[in-house]
ROTOR-509198 format. One line per 4 residues: number of its first residue (from 1); their letters; for each residue x, y, z of C-alpha. Coordinates in nm, 4 decimals. Each point is the difference from the previous one (the first is absolute). Example, Ala and Ser with C-alpha at 12.3 -4.5 7.8 and 13.67 -1.06 7.14 Angstrom:
<rs>
1 = as = 1.2300 -0.4500 0.7800  0.1370 0.3440 -0.0660
</rs>
This chain:
<rs>
1 = xxxx = 11.8133 7.1166 9.0036  -0.3246 0.0061 -0.1595  -0.1262 -0.3433 0.0690  0.0475 0.1380 0.3812
5 = xxxx = -0.1714 0.3064 -0.0340  -0.2941 -0.1787 -0.0956  0.0238 -0.2426 0.2565  -0.0214 0.2823 0.2132
9 = xxxx = -0.2893 0.1352 -0.1629  -0.1713 -0.2640 0.0164  0.0369 -0.0586 0.3550  -0.0633 0.3270 0.0861
13 = xxxx = -0.3591 -0.0812 -0.1792  -0.0591 -0.3191 0.2145  0.0768 0.2191 0.3167  -0.2303 0.2835 -0.0724
17 = xxxx = -0.2846 -0.2442 -0.0425  0.0884 -0.2085 0.3407  0.0327 0.3003 0.1724  -0.2854 0.1360 -0.0982
21 = xxxx = -0.1840 -0.3249 0.0697  0.1637 0.0011 0.3580  -0.0811 0.3129 0.1171  -0.3476 0.0039 -0.0971
25 = xxxx = -0.0330 -0.2752 0.2560  0.2028 0.2078 0.2755  0.0098 0.3508 -0.1324  0.0229 0.3086 0.2672
29 = xxxx = -0.3050 0.1852 0.0996  0.0776 0.3653 -0.0549  -0.1658 0.1330 0.2718  0.0705 0.3669 0.0864
33 = xxxx = -0.0621 0.0999 0.3293  -0.3219 0.0917 0.1145  -0.1804 -0.2835 -0.1990  0.1182 0.1923 -0.3288
37 = xxxx = 0.0646 -0.2128 -0.3067  0.3343 0.0664 -0.1108  0.1487 0.0005 -0.3388  0.3621 -0.0059 -0.1095
41 = xxxx = 0.0415 0.2170 -0.3548  0.2989 0.0279 -0.2076  0.1499 0.1280 -0.3021  0.2655 0.1547 -0.1828
45 = xxxx = 0.0503 0.3716 -0.0945  0.2214 0.2886 0.0557  -0.0572 0.2450 0.3136  -0.2854 0.1960 -0.1719
49 = xxxx = -0.2031 -0.3251 -0.0802  0.0247 -0.0795 0.4080  -0.0822 0.3652 0.1111  -0.3098 -0.0224 -0.2270
53 = xxxx = -0.0833 -0.3837 0.0934  0.0291 0.0586 0.3722  -0.2808 0.3083 -0.0192  -0.2105 -0.1920 -0.2321
57 = xxxx = 0.0215 -0.3199 0.2409  -0.0634 0.2417 0.2691  -0.3288 0.1481 -0.1247  -0.0613 -0.4014 -0.0506
61 = xxxx = 0.0003 -0.1060 0.3425  -0.1772 0.3442 0.0873  -0.3168 -0.1212 -0.1992  0.0536 -0.3590 0.1127
65 = xxxx = 0.0813 -0.0025 0.3457  -0.0287 -0.3939 0.0951  0.3323 0.0017 -0.2372  0.3463 0.0791 0.0980
69 = xxxx = 0.3006 -0.0030 -0.3055  0.3327 -0.0371 0.0421  0.1780 0.1053 -0.3006  0.3673 -0.0287 -0.0977
73 = xxxx = 0.1784 0.0763 -0.3777  0.3531 -0.0373 -0.1232  0.1552 0.1005 -0.3451  -0.1082 -0.2887 -0.3125
77 = xxxx = 0.3103 -0.2403 0.0562  0.0044 -0.0027 0.4105  -0.3929 -0.0280 -0.0387  0.0021 -0.3095 -0.2505
81 = xxxx = 0.2625 -0.1824 0.2193  -0.1700 0.0382 0.2874  -0.3717 -0.0618 -0.1272  0.1748 -0.3534 -0.1504
85 = xxxx = 0.1610 -0.0601 0.3467  -0.3442 0.0453 0.1380  -0.2054 -0.2012 -0.2058  0.2409 -0.2961 0.0117
89 = xxxx = -0.0625 -0.0179 0.3854  -0.3388 0.0088 -0.0480  0.0130 0.3729 0.1775  -0.1717 0.2327 -0.3337
93 = xxxx = -0.1652 0.3033 0.0997  -0.3665 0.0294 0.0341  0.0363 0.2586 -0.2942  0.2891 0.0541 -0.1738
97 = xxxx = 0.0601 0.2159 -0.3163  0.1144 -0.2675 -0.3358  0.2033 0.0366 -0.2885  -0.1606 -0.0588 -0.3404
101 = xxxx = 0.3150 -0.2537 0.0044  -0.0995 -0.1293 0.3333  -0.3632 -0.1378 -0.1013  0.0741 -0.3568 -0.1465
105 = xxxx = 0.2579 -0.0683 0.2836  -0.2066 0.1008 0.2795  -0.3084 -0.1313 -0.1113  0.0642 -0.3382 -0.1097
109 = xxxx = 0.2543 -0.0584 0.3319  -0.3499 0.0363 0.1786  0.1101 0.3432 0.1586  -0.3090 0.1894 -0.1170
113 = xxxx = -0.3554 0.0112 0.1340  -0.2613 -0.0284 -0.2637  -0.1751 0.3578 0.0043  -0.2758 -0.1045 -0.2437
117 = xxxx = -0.1816 -0.1724 0.3364  0.0630 0.3469 0.1466  -0.2440 0.1719 -0.2504  -0.2304 0.1800 0.3264
121 = xxxx = 0.3059 0.2095 0.1295  0.2146 0.0092 -0.3362  -0.1419 0.2306 -0.2747  0.0912 -0.0507 -0.3748
125 = xxxx = -0.2777 0.0589 -0.1831  0.2096 0.4152 -0.1269  0.3229 -0.1716 -0.0592  0.0284 -0.0968 -0.4018
129 = xxxx = -0.0632 -0.3785 -0.0634  0.3416 -0.0262 -0.2439  0.1999 0.1843 0.2928  -0.1337 -0.2289 0.2786
133 = xxxx = 0.0206 -0.3353 -0.1597  0.4105 0.0617 0.0333  -0.0675 -0.0566 0.3467  -0.1966 -0.3962 -0.0638
137 = xxxx = 0.2209 -0.3296 -0.0675  -0.2279 -0.2678 -0.0863  -0.3130 0.1946 0.0223  0.0459 0.0974 0.3951
141 = xxxx = 0.0635 0.3705 0.0758  0.2885 -0.0125 0.2077  0.0940 0.3225 0.0126  -0.1284 0.3730 -0.1041
145 = xxxx = 0.2039 0.2947 -0.2059  0.0271 0.3110 0.1902  0.0966 0.2276 -0.2764  0.1036 0.0130 -0.3583
149 = xxxx = 0.3476 0.0751 -0.0994  0.2670 -0.0010 -0.2770  0.3703 0.0647 -0.0081  0.1816 0.2765 -0.0741
153 = xxxx = 0.3034 0.2281 -0.0218  0.0152 0.1934 0.3096  0.2822 0.3012 -0.0128  0.0909 0.3162 0.1175
157 = xxxx = -0.0601 0.2527 -0.2418  0.1730 0.2987 0.1534  0.3599 -0.1949 -0.0470  -0.0961 -0.0942 -0.3496
161 = xxxx = -0.1479 0.3160 -0.1127  0.3677 0.1350 0.1577  0.2291 -0.2332 -0.2136  -0.2007 0.1420 -0.3381
165 = xxxx = -0.0642 -0.3705 -0.0959  -0.3639 0.0109 -0.1890  -0.2635 -0.1225 0.1958  -0.1626 -0.3670 -0.0580
169 = xxxx = -0.2850 -0.0134 -0.2338  -0.2737 -0.1736 0.0711  0.0497 -0.2738 -0.3034  0.3810 -0.0375 0.0531
173 = xxxx = 0.1835 -0.3349 -0.1252  0.2988 -0.1891 0.2335  0.2028 0.1059 -0.1889  -0.1115 0.3416 -0.0075
177 = xxxx = -0.0272 -0.0121 0.3740  0.3710 -0.1761 0.0259  0.1759 0.3249 -0.2172  -0.1678 0.2522 0.2996
181 = xxxx = 0.1286 -0.2400 0.2967  0.3304 0.0471 -0.1975  -0.0304 0.3787 -0.0616  -0.1547 0.0358 0.3477
185 = xxxx = 0.3479 -0.1721 0.1590  0.2143 0.1836 -0.2089  -0.1513 0.3915 0.0873  -0.0888 -0.0986 0.3827
189 = xxxx = 0.2846 -0.2302 0.0812  -0.2261 -0.2193 0.1191  -0.1551 -0.3313 -0.1090  -0.3293 0.0634 -0.1926
193 = xxxx = -0.1781 -0.2774 0.1725  -0.0220 -0.3042 0.1958  0.1344 -0.2994 -0.1722  -0.2872 -0.1721 -0.1811
197 = xxxx = 0.1318 -0.2893 -0.0336  -0.0659 -0.1541 0.3543  -0.3596 0.0639 -0.0600  -0.2232 -0.2403 -0.0936
201 = xxxx = -0.2863 0.2474 -0.0562  0.1676 0.1870 -0.2346  0.1256 -0.3046 -0.1639  -0.3318 -0.1014 -0.0722
205 = xxxx = -0.0995 0.3524 -0.1426  0.2628 0.0084 -0.2552  -0.0570 -0.4081 -0.0704  -0.4168 0.1355 -0.0271
209 = xxxx = 0.1319 0.2348 -0.2817  0.1659 -0.2803 -0.1875  -0.3275 -0.1798 -0.0041  0.1119 -0.2856 0.2595
213 = xxxx = -0.0940 -0.0155 0.3749  0.1453 -0.1522 0.2961  -0.2072 -0.3258 0.0329  -0.2506 -0.1481 -0.2513
217 = xxxx = -0.3514 -0.0806 0.0695  0.0816 -0.3673 0.1153  0.2482 0.1894 0.2548  0.2974 -0.1267 -0.1564
221 = xxxx = 0.3204 0.2393 -0.0952  -0.1333 0.2603 -0.2741  0.3536 0.1354 -0.0728  0.3482 -0.1767 -0.1621
225 = xxxx = 0.3534 0.0705 0.1740  0.0606 0.1847 -0.3520  -0.2200 0.2240 0.1215  0.0773 0.0715 0.3514
229 = xxxx = 0.4129 0.0125 -0.1547  -0.1191 0.2911 -0.2148  -0.1775 0.1773 0.3212  0.2861 -0.0721 0.2187
233 = xxxx = 0.2818 0.0751 -0.2639  -0.2024 0.3825 -0.0891  0.0121 0.0544 0.3631  0.3137 -0.1018 0.0838
237 = xxxx = 0.1632 0.1841 -0.2678  -0.1955 0.3550 0.1215  0.1489 -0.1179 0.4006  0.3887 -0.0420 -0.1815
241 = xxxx = -0.0571 0.3322 -0.1179  -0.1466 0.1702 0.2841  -0.3678 0.0880 -0.1391  -0.1207 -0.2089 0.3049
245 = xxxx = 0.0500 -0.0993 0.3117  0.3185 -0.1729 0.0982  -0.0086 -0.3489 0.1382  0.0887 0.1208 0.3416
249 = xxxx = -0.3086 0.2395 0.0406  -0.2581 -0.2795 -0.1816  0.0987 -0.2507 0.2922  -0.1324 0.2505 0.2535
253 = xxxx = -0.3675 -0.0221 -0.1593  -0.2085 -0.1604 0.2781  -0.3611 0.1331 -0.1290  -0.0004 0.3202 0.1697
257 = xxxx = 0.0143 0.2891 -0.2173  0.2355 0.1516 0.2597  0.2761 -0.2121 -0.0771  -0.0072 0.0521 -0.3712
261 = xxxx = 0.2596 0.2077 -0.2018  -0.2893 0.2638 -0.0750  -0.1006 0.0341 0.4212  0.3564 -0.0025 0.0678
265 = xxxx = 0.0370 0.2747 -0.2998  0.3151 -0.1797 -0.1346  -0.2626 -0.0434 -0.3319  -0.2107 0.1852 -0.1820
269 = xxxx = -0.2995 -0.2242 -0.0466  -0.0725 -0.3559 0.0497  -0.3078 -0.2859 -0.1011  -0.2838 -0.0258 0.2806
273 = xxxx = -0.3749 -0.0308 -0.0150  -0.1722 0.3045 0.0077  -0.1774 0.0080 0.3570  0.3117 -0.0746 0.1939
277 = xxxx = 0.1712 0.2585 -0.1940  -0.1363 0.1992 0.2695  0.2558 -0.0982 0.2277  0.2680 0.1620 -0.2019
281 = xxxx = -0.2090 0.3566 0.0674  0.1834 0.0638 0.3357  0.3338 -0.0582 -0.1454  0.0013 0.1329 -0.3487
285 = xxxx = -0.2298 0.3032 0.0875  -0.2350 0.1396 -0.2519  0.1498 -0.0456 -0.3086  -0.0844 -0.3787 0.0436
289 = xxxx = -0.1715 -0.0698 -0.3385  -0.1384 -0.3643 -0.1578  0.0157 -0.0806 -0.3675  -0.0893 -0.3353 -0.1793
293 = xxxx = 0.2123 -0.2692 -0.0471  0.2231 0.0018 -0.3179  -0.1432 -0.1728 -0.2706  0.1269 -0.2921 -0.3183
297 = xxxx = 0.1568 0.2013 -0.2708  -0.3065 -0.0739 -0.1955  -0.1977 0.1853 0.1926  -0.1664 -0.3140 0.2526
301 = xxxx = -0.0587 0.0814 0.3769  0.0683 -0.2523 0.2400  -0.1303 0.1552 0.3075  -0.3404 -0.1086 0.0926
305 = xxxx = -0.2936 0.1088 0.2534  0.0231 -0.2702 0.3181  -0.1727 0.0060 0.3225  0.2905 0.2137 0.2075
309 = xxxx = -0.0585 -0.2711 0.2756  -0.2447 -0.2188 0.1978  -0.1449 -0.0564 0.3383  -0.0714 -0.3672 0.1243
313 = xxxx = -0.0496 -0.1921 0.2927  0.1541 -0.2776 0.1784  -0.1705 -0.3296 -0.0379  0.0921 -0.0528 0.3653
317 = xxxx = -0.1432 0.2960 0.1618  -0.2257 -0.0294 0.2825  -0.2049 0.2769 -0.1088  -0.1001 -0.0079 -0.3579
321 = xxxx = -0.2837 0.2335 0.0064  0.1761 0.2777 0.2078  0.3031 -0.0728 -0.2858  -0.2573 0.0793 -0.2717
325 = xxxx = -0.1266 0.3010 0.1582  0.3006 0.1248 -0.0126  0.1117 -0.0712 -0.3398  -0.3647 0.1517 -0.0715
329 = xxxx = 0.0720 0.3328 0.1598  0.3726 0.0460 -0.1553  -0.1844 -0.0396 -0.3789  -0.3279 0.1263 0.0234
333 = xxxx = -0.0362 0.2468 0.2646  -0.0002 0.3839 -0.1028  0.1109 0.1562 0.2732  0.3402 -0.2803 -0.0016
337 = xxxx = 0.0478 0.0490 -0.3929  0.0191 0.4054 0.0948  0.2787 -0.0743 0.2511  0.2192 -0.2922 -0.2074
341 = xxxx = -0.0481 0.2075 -0.3483  0.2277 -0.1595 -0.2385  0.2198 -0.1421 0.2376  -0.1066 -0.3636 -0.1128
345 = xxxx = -0.0613 0.1258 -0.3636  -0.3186 0.1259 -0.1404  -0.3027 -0.1271 0.1982  -0.1658 -0.2947 -0.1426
349 = xxxx = -0.3312 0.0852 0.1312  -0.1506 0.1763 -0.3068  -0.2260 0.2201 0.1889  0.2459 0.1080 0.2541
353 = xxxx = 0.2810 0.0321 -0.3092  -0.2673 0.2479 -0.2202  -0.0217 0.1894 0.3829  0.3616 -0.0151 0.1064
357 = xxxx = 0.1733 0.0458 -0.2842  -0.1421 0.3774 -0.1488  0.1545 0.1362 0.4294  0.2989 -0.2032 0.0201
361 = xxxx = 0.2971 0.2653 0.0871  0.3738 -0.0382 -0.0255  0.1460 -0.2731 -0.1091  -0.3313 -0.2308 -0.0193
365 = xxxx = -0.0770 0.2749 -0.2330  0.3313 -0.0868 -0.2190  -0.0547 -0.3813 0.0091  -0.4061 0.0385 -0.1445
369 = xxxx = 0.1782 0.2767 -0.2297  0.2306 -0.2607 -0.1245  -0.2694 -0.3042 -0.0442  -0.2404 0.2249 -0.1847
373 = xxxx = 0.3226 0.0659 -0.2516  0.0424 -0.3522 -0.1135  -0.4072 -0.0911 0.0264  -0.0708 -0.1746 -0.2799
377 = xxxx = 0.3437 -0.0693 -0.1052  0.1614 -0.2989 0.1371  -0.0658 -0.3610 -0.0801  -0.1761 -0.2150 0.2145
381 = xxxx = 0.1267 -0.1867 0.3201  0.1580 -0.3363 0.0299  -0.1415 -0.2231 0.2223  0.1071 -0.0494 0.3606
385 = xxxx = 0.3600 -0.1625 0.0422  0.0128 -0.3599 0.0558  0.1142 -0.0859 0.3867  0.3729 -0.1132 -0.1143
389 = xxxx = 0.0251 0.4287 -0.0759  0.0943 0.1249 0.3018  0.2999 -0.2123 0.0942  0.0987 0.0940 -0.3800
393 = xxxx = -0.0025 0.3550 0.0605  0.2657 -0.0582 0.2504  0.1776 -0.2132 -0.2873  -0.0396 0.2189 -0.2406
397 = xxxx = 0.1676 0.3137 0.2127  0.2519 -0.2162 0.1506  0.1924 -0.1361 -0.3398  0.0027 0.3592 -0.1094
401 = xxxx = 0.1770 0.0780 0.2501  0.2135 -0.2934 -0.1378  0.0548 0.2499 -0.3229  0.0277 0.3328 0.1970
405 = xxxx = 0.2864 -0.1586 0.1779  0.1883 -0.1356 -0.3123  -0.0538 -0.3762 0.1294  -0.2119 -0.1289 -0.2828
409 = xxxx = -0.0796 0.1490 -0.3103  -0.3512 0.0949 -0.1391  -0.0243 -0.3303 -0.2123  0.1390 -0.2369 0.2930
413 = xxxx = -0.2363 0.1903 0.2467  -0.3324 -0.0310 -0.2151  0.0767 -0.3004 -0.0966  0.0199 -0.1207 0.3703
417 = xxxx = -0.3114 0.1803 0.1093  -0.2156 -0.1445 -0.2996  0.1155 -0.3394 0.1837  -0.0681 0.0606 0.3124
421 = xxxx = -0.3144 0.1678 -0.0810  -0.1348 -0.2923 -0.2150  0.0585 -0.2597 0.3099  -0.1731 0.2602 0.2553
425 = xx = -0.3117 0.0083 -0.2462  -0.0138 -0.3842 -0.0051
</rs>
């Protein structure tokens, strides 16, 4: 019931705040062996990002011999759940990777450290002021963007070309995308794409093309049940035709590229963000290609540049200065930037970006070239989502599952979602 969901969300926020206070009074020291300070640093990503991150962290420890860093990572969905559990238990990591959608939730819940008070250790002068502001809540800098990214359609160009279906145009519309998915399914015998109906991100791109948004400036819902019904009717129809992945395939999605239809070679393309698409490389091969998201019928783009992810520190860390130094290193160290490449998006430090982008290689160069191709062609990004959005992402996927398995019509599921969303946001 919507009311129960809202009660749970309110209870979570209270728990987050109380746990933060309790841990601040009696938190552990995280002291390492030999008198070293030990920091826990967690993030989500694929094996490529993990390998680069571990290499960068090893360099940090070499440059800061008095600080040890324990790292861990997971796929996005598993990471999101684990971080929520840690935060609710007052055991947030010292340094953590954050999504745009997490800032409001964890900042308002007392989980994040005020980084503005750590300016001596954390430099932000070389970051675009507008981009830096996306990590603020009520004037306080709770997180710093790590990179700039945008959404994309990642596809296997080798399979696509072999099918004889014309390759996508940079300004294709949603109707043209749908026709291409139908043609690919007919020619290859497999769905053209992962079903976009389950993705709030894909819906947002479609919605922005219609001149609407997920949320209003007042942090309310920015669309109606009619809008969502149109989107789910569109995607459900394609699924029924076999043009996009089946319900059984879609419910296997867990935030990792390995479990997507494209990653399993049971579809030709997928929707993703540009930098994380690097994970497809080992699965798809050299044919992996990025193209812009489809546009509205009148050519209005819905995709946008946004901070690909943020980095922040736990409010209860026993070592705020050392945590700030690690954050500074991941953003401002040129040697670290060369290691990390575009694995978290194009660097936000403008000086480093000018030096690093020209020498990027492999898929990192693909990401940089892709971003350059849409530079100046996208509309401004929305404000960071309200805290309830994190829970609503799961609700969105859950309600579309009901459509995929024929348990609800698109209209029924859309009305159910809107009802719950309004209650969650209250």
